N, C-alpha and C positions, 0 to 999 in steps of 0.2 A: 319663552321668556315672560309673556304676559301673565301666564298662570302663576309663575313664581313671584312676580311683582304684586299680583293680587293677594297671594298668600302672605307675603311679608307686610303688606298694607293692612291686612286683617289682623295680624298679630300685633302690629303697632297700635292699632285702634283698641284692641283688647287690653294692652298694657296701659294705655292712656286712661281708658274708662274704668278699668278694674283696680288699678294700683294708685293712681294719683287722686286722692280724696280732695274735696273742696276745702279751702283754707278755713272757711267759716264753720264748716262741720267739724273739722279737727279741733278748732279752737274751743267749740262748745263741748266736744268730747273730753278734752283735757280738763276743762273746768268741772265737768260732772265727775270724772275719774278722781279728781283731787279730794272729793268728799267721801270716797269709799276706800276701804283698805287696799293696799298694793299687794302684788304677788309675794313680795318679800315678807309681808306681815301675816299672810295666811298659810303659806307653804311651810310645813314643819311645825305648825301650831296645832297642838292636840285638840284645841277647841274647834278645829275646822277639818273634820274627817272627810276623806275624798273617796269617790267611787266612779268607776267607768259606767257610762250610760249609752244604751242604744235604743231600747224601747220598742223594737220591731216585733210585731205580733205574728206576721205571716211568714210563709216559706220563701218569700222574696222581698228584697229591700225596695222593690218597685212600689210596694204598698207601704207608704210612709205613715207612721202614726200621726193622727190629727193633733192640732193644738190642744183640743180638749182632752184627748187621751194622754198627751204629754203632761198636762196640768195634773191629772190624776196621779201620774208617776212622780211628779215633783212633790206633791203633797205627801206621798208615801215616803219618799226619800227624806223630806224635811222632818217627818215624824220619827225617823230613825236617828236624827241628829246630823245627817250628812249635809255638808255645806259647800263642797266643791265637786263638780261633775266634769268628766272628761268625755269629749266627743272625737270623731275620727275623720269626718268629711265636711266640707263647707258648700261646695257647688254641685257635686255629683248627685247628692240627694238633699232635699230641703229639711232634713231632720234637725240639723243644728240650728238653722234659722228659726224653725218653729219652736225649738226648745228655748231659745233666747227670748222670743216674743212671749212665750208662756210664762217664763220667769218674770219678765218685765210686768206683765199684767197681774200676776199673783202678788208681786211686791206692791203694786198700786192698791190692791185690795187689803194687804196686810203688811204694814210698814215694818213689822218685826221679823219678817222673813229674810233670811240671809242665804243666798245661793249664788255661787260663782262658777265660772266655766273655764276649763282648760280646752281651748278651741283647736281641734286637730285639722290640719290641712293635708289631704292625701297626696303623696308624691309618687309618681310613676316614672319608669324609664321610658325611653323612646320605643314605640311599638310594643308596649307592655301587653300582656295577656294574649300574645300571638306566638307563633313558632319562630319569629324573627326578632325577639326582644333584644334591644341594644342597650346594655347596662352602662355603657360608657357615657350616655347622654340622657338627659331628662326629657320627659314629654313636654314640649313647649306649651301646647294648647292646654293640657290638663293642669300642669303645675302653675302656669300663669293664672289660670282661672281660679284655682283653689286658693292660691295666696292672695289674689286680688279680692276674693270674696271674704277671706279671713280679715283683711284690712278693713273692708267695708263694715263687717259685723262688729269688729272691735271698736270702731269709731261710733257705730250706731248704739252699741250697748257697753260703754266704757265702765259703767258701774257693775257690770256682770262679767265681762271677759277680762280675765287677769293674766292669761297665758295663751300664747299661740305656739302650737307644736308643729314643726315642719316635718311631716312624714310620720308614719307608724310602721315600725319594723321594716323600714325602707332600705336600710343598709345591710341587714343580715342576709347572707347570700344563699340561705336555703329558701328564701322567697324568690324562687327562680322565675316567676312570672313577671316580676315588676321591680326588683331591687335596683338601686343606684349606688354609685360610689359616693363617699363623703363629700367630694367636691360639688356635687349637685345640691346636696342639703346645705352646704356652706354658702353657696351662691344666694339661696333664699333667706338664710339666717342673716347674712350680711345686709341684704336688702331691707329686711324688717328692722334691723338695728339702725340702719341709716334713716328710715322713716321716723324712728323714735328720736334720733338726734336732731332731726329738723322740725320736730313738733307735729309731724303728720301721723303719729301714733302716740298714745299716752306714755309718758316717761316711766310710769310705774308698771307698765306691762312687761312681763318677762317672755323671752323667746327661748325655745328649746327644740330638741328633736327627741322623739320617744322611741327607744329601740332596745333590742335584746342585749343582755350583758356582754355577749361576745362582740357585738358591733362597737361597743365602747372600750374595746381593748382587753376584755376580761377572759378571752379564750385564745383561739389561734392567733399567733403573732402576725399573721398576714394582714389582720385588720389594723395593726398599729402603724399607720402611715402618717406622713407629714400632713396630709389633708385632714385626717382625723384629729391630729393634734391642733390644727388651726380651728377646726370646728369646736373642739372642747373649749378653746379660748374664747370663741365667738359667742357661744350660748350663755344665757344668764344662769342656767343650771342644767345638769344632766338628768334626763328622765330615763330610767333604766328598768328593764323587764327581767323577771326571773320566774321560772315555772318548774319547780320540783315535781309537780304532778306529772308533766310529760316525761321527766327524767325517770320516773318509776318504771317506765317501759323502755325508753331509749338508752338510758345510762344509769342503771339501778344500783350503783355501788353503795349508796346510802340506804337502800330500801330493803325491807324484810326484817323478820324477827331474828335476833342474834341467838346463837346456841344457848347462852346463859340466860336468855329471856324466855325460853320455851316453856318453863315451868310456871310462868306468870299467868294470871287470868287474861281473857281476851281484851278487856278494856285497858289493862296496864300495858299489854303488848302494843295496842294501837297507840296509846299515848307516847310510848317510847319511840315507835316508828315515826310518828308525826313530829316529835321533837327533833329527830334527825332530818326530817323534811325542812323544818325551819332552819336548821343549821346548814342545810344544802343551799337554801336561798341566801343566807348570810355569807357563805363561802363564795358564791357566784358574785354577789355584790362586792365583796372585799377584793376579789380578783380584778374586777373592773376599776374599783376605787384606787387600787394601788397604781394602776396605769394612769388614770385620770389625775391623781394627785402628783404624779411625776411630771405631768404637763402643766398643771395649774393647781397648786397646793390648796388654794382657797375656794375652789369651785364647789358649790353646793351640789348634792346628789339626792334625788328623791326617787321613790319607786313609782314608775309610770304605769306599771301593770303587773299584777300577779293574781293568781286565783286557783281554785280547786273545783273540779266537776263532781257532781253528786250521782250521776248515772253515766255509764259508758258501755260500749260494746266490747269487742274482743281484746283490744290492746290494754285497757285499763280496768275492765270489769271482771266478771266472774271467771272468764277463761283467760284473763290476762294478769295484770299486776295486782288486782284486788285493791286498787287505790280509790275507786269512785264509790262513795256513799256519803250520806248526809252527816254522819258523825265525824269522819275525817275532814269533810269540808268545814265543819264548825271549828274543829281544833286548829286547822290551818288559819282560818279567819282570825281567831283569837290570837294566835302566835304573831301574825302579821300586824295586827293592830297594836299589840303590846310592844313589838319590836320598833315600830314607827314612833310610838309615843316615847319610848325610852331613848331613842336615838335623835329625837327632834327632827323627824323626817316624815314627810307625807307619804302615804301608801295609797295609791289609786287602786282599790280592790276591783278585780274583774269577776263578776259584775253584779248588778242589782237584780235584773230580770233575765230568765231564760229567753233565748232567741232561737227560733227553729230554722232560720235561713242559712245558718252557717254550715249545716250538713243536712240539706233539705231531703236528700235521698235516703237518709238513715236516721230514723227517729231516735234510736238509742245512741247516736254519735255523741261523744263527750263534748264536742264544741257547742252542742245545743243545750248543755246543762250546767253551765258555770254560774248561773244566777242563784240568788238567795231566795227568790220567789219564782214559782213555776208559771207557765203560761196560763194555767187555769186557776191562778190566784192562791195557790197553796204556799204558805210561808214555811220554808224549810227549817230544819232543826236549829240552824244557826240563829234564827230570830224568834224561836219559841218564847224565850224569856221576855222579849219586847212585846210580843203578842199578848202574853199573860198579864203584862203590866198595863195593857190597854193602849199601847202606842198607835195601833191601827184602828181603833174604834171609830166607826162612822166613815171610814175611808173605803173607797171602791176602786176597782180597776175593770174596765170594760163593763161598767154598770153593775158589777157584782162585788160583794164584800170579800175580804180576805179570810181564809181559814187556815188551820194548821195542817201540815202534811201528816199523812197517816191518821187523820182525824184526831190528832193529839194523843194517840195511843202509843205510849212509850214501849210497851212490849212488842207491838207490831213493828214499830220503828226499828227496834234492836234486831229483829229477825232479818232486816234488810242489810245490816252491817256486815261487810265482808271481812273475814279474818285475814290479817296480813300474812303473806307467805313466809314460811320459815326459810331463812337464808340458806340453810344446809340443803334444802330441797329445791331451791329456785333454779330454773333453767339458766344456763350460762349465757352471758352476752359478750364474753371475751374468751379468746384462746390464750392461755397463759403459759403454755410450754414454749420456752424460748432458749436460744443459745446465748448464755450470759457472756460469752467471749466475743460474740459478734458485735459489730458496730454498724449502725444504719449508714448506708451510702458506701460502705466498703465492699468490694466485690465478693460475692459468695463463690467459693472455690470448690465446695463439695460436689459430689456427683448427683446428690439428691437434696432438694430443698423441701422439707416436710412442713405442710400446713397443719394437717391432722391425719394421723395414720397409725394403724396397728403395725408396728415395725416388724413383727414376725412374718408379715406378708412379703417383705423385701428379702429376707434372709439375713445371714450374719456377716460380720466383718466388712460392711459396706460403708462408704464415705458419705455420711449424711450430715445435714445441718438443719437447724430450726430458725424461725424468725428472730431477728435481732431485738425485737420488742414485742409486747403484747399485740394481738390482733383484735380490734374492736368489731363486733358483729352489729351492723347498722342497717335497719330498715329505712329506706329513703322516704322522707316526708310522710311517714305513716301509711305508705301505700301497701304494706304487707306486714306480716309477722314473721320473724326469724329468730330461732333459738337453737342452742346446742344442748342436746339431751345428755343425760349422765353417761350413756354409752358412746359418746363422741359422734353422734349423728346430728347433722344440721337439718332442722325441720323448717320448711318454708310454707307459710299459708298465704297465697296470693290475695290481693285485694280485689275489689270489683269496680274500681274507678277506671280512668282512661289508661292507666299503666301501673306497673309495680316495679320495684327495684330494691336491691340490697347489696351489701359489700362486706368483705373482710379486709379491714384497713389497718395498716401498720400505725401504731400510736407513737409517732415521732415526726419531727419537722422534715426529716429527710426520709425518702422511701428506700426500699431495698435495691441493691445493685445486682440485678440478675442477668447481666450481659452474657455470662457464661452459658446461659440456657437459651440463647437466641435461635439455636438450631435444634433444640430439644423439644420436649412435650410437657403439657399439663395433663396429668393422669388423675382420674377421679372416678368414683362409683356413684351412680345416681339411679333413682327409680321414681315413678310418678305417673301422672295422667298422660298417655300418649298424645292427647289432643292439645296439650299445653304448648304454646309458642313462646320462645324466649331466646335471648342471647346470653352466652356465658364466656367469660375470659378474664382479663386483668386490665387495670388502668395505670397509666403513668401520668406523672404531673399532679397538679392540685387544681381542683375546681375553683377554689377561691383565688388562685393566681391566674386563672383563665388560660391554663396550658395543659389541661387534662385531656388525655387521649384514650379512647376506648379501643381495645384490641380483643375481638371476640369471634366466636363461631355461633351461627344461628341453629336452633333446634326447633322442630315442629313437625306436624303431620305431613306437610308438603315439602319438607327439607330432606337432605341426605341423612340427617341424624334426628332422631326423636327419642323421647323417653319411652321406657317400657315399664310395665307394672311391677316386674321383679328387678332386683338389683342387677346392674350391668356396668362393666368398666368401659370408660371412654378415654381415648387417647387423642388429645387435641394438639396438633403440630403448631409450635410457636411460629414457624416460618410462614404459615398460611394465615395467621390471624394478626401478626404484628404489623401495624401501620408504619408508613415511612417516617412519620414525624414522632413516633414513639421513642421515649427516652428510657431505655432499659436500665440506666443507672439510677432511676428514680421511680421504681414500681411502688405506688402508694396503696393501691388496693390489689392484693395478690389474687383475689377472686371477686368478681362482681357478676350479678345477674340482673337482667332487665327484660320485661316482657309486657305484652298487651294483656290487659286483665280479661279473664273469662267472665261469662255471665254469672257464675257462682264461684265462691271461694274454693280454691283447689290446693291440695298439698303436694309437695315434692320433697325428696330427701336426698342428701349428699353425704358421703363419708369417704375417708381414705384419700385425701387430696394431697398431691405432691408434684413438684417439678422434677423432671429428669433431663439430664444432658443428652440422653439418647432417645 
């Protein structure tokens, strides 16, 4: 008991010291804040462009940019006309505190400088970043400290901090290492709003949470909970993220050159494709806005994060969607700025400088290349006009001047531009052969449930059925690449991280009812590297609803079953892989694979997948 008493005493002290600011300090902060514009006056104002800022130079965030380095960055941002910056942590790293100090000192040197901050407080679940993450509870120690530091900094720099954002993509449930449910975010938003009401934070400060459009009710309806509705009402505005760049790989329905555009020149094709990328962002925004407005019709919405990478490896680069290059990055940037200005909405563009810590093990990883300026001070094509106009004259970063990418050689630059793929030739990301008479959730009574199959292999006059809706081919969290070729072969390229996974999921709120197959088999053909270890099977329930069950058989060199280099049929008995708590009335992923990543990327292939009652 003594240990527990000491723990709660420590937490109480943290709360008292970190969250309860001195009345004299808050009174002074309120006075200072009243002489500078409020969040309401700068958000959505086209005279106050916004940008996400990290500024990390090294492969780890443990090496935090110094105050002088940050001053160099702020000068560059100011030269671009940027006036609002977004940060992500308050206490985990001293970057935000150094940024605020740097801005404060620069303002003392130049009274004309205007630079404000949307201060992010990182929110984690209990036991985040472990194998035992508890998403139902927040991390008391981390979240208390992050919010407490945000309060302290907002009161210390009230003329600079105009927004506190509680969490970054903290509610979207593909953030499996740390996500929380809306109730955890709501707790801290309400806390900050209370501090505002009691004068312990400036009244003009706005409080929000910054998250993926799905988390704000724009996607799967499982997110549309009472707690989310309460959160929408509690925040001063919604900060929403949208990333068509990622969708060019994961959900490319909008991506690619349409058949009627194939005769256009490459530039016109790219412009048409990038206009659809903009429309994709607008569509995701509108989907969330419809739900948000149904809860609170007057709630402001701003874009908290969106961006486009200029370099990428397999998923988005030359062997992937061909999305990543500097021309597409510029077109997207212009589209987002135009959209924000026309809509009276702030767009926090991600981001100003490349950062290599995000994918430290893969130099070409797209996450390292979302910046408009490279780590070696090359101004990307997006900012060539500003460079030519002298915006960066006399400015340095890391003691060196800025130069143009490709040495300013337009011809060399154009050689790096990737032609967008033709829609007619793109690998498929969905299986669209369906049974139009079938209804999701209604029992499948046929003898064979076909996922993908050359039916001539089964024979004639057989009782067969197809999925009740399209099947989405999904690589999990970018851990692998999975496509369906023109000859109906599923091709998987494993990643090299800790694990890889993918699935073929039914695109409906209700899964397939495959109870008739509980004593049957999954039959499929596979080939690949015999040394590859993985599990394959089906999933019931929904991950987002916390009731998903994996039902699988393990393959590998030390298992009863393994891949062979040539095609081989495998017959997986349902009775041996179905878990006790599996709900066969709700099969959501009719096939899934998950494995430990090999040292190098490895390919495997699957075809002719079907369920049989016998």
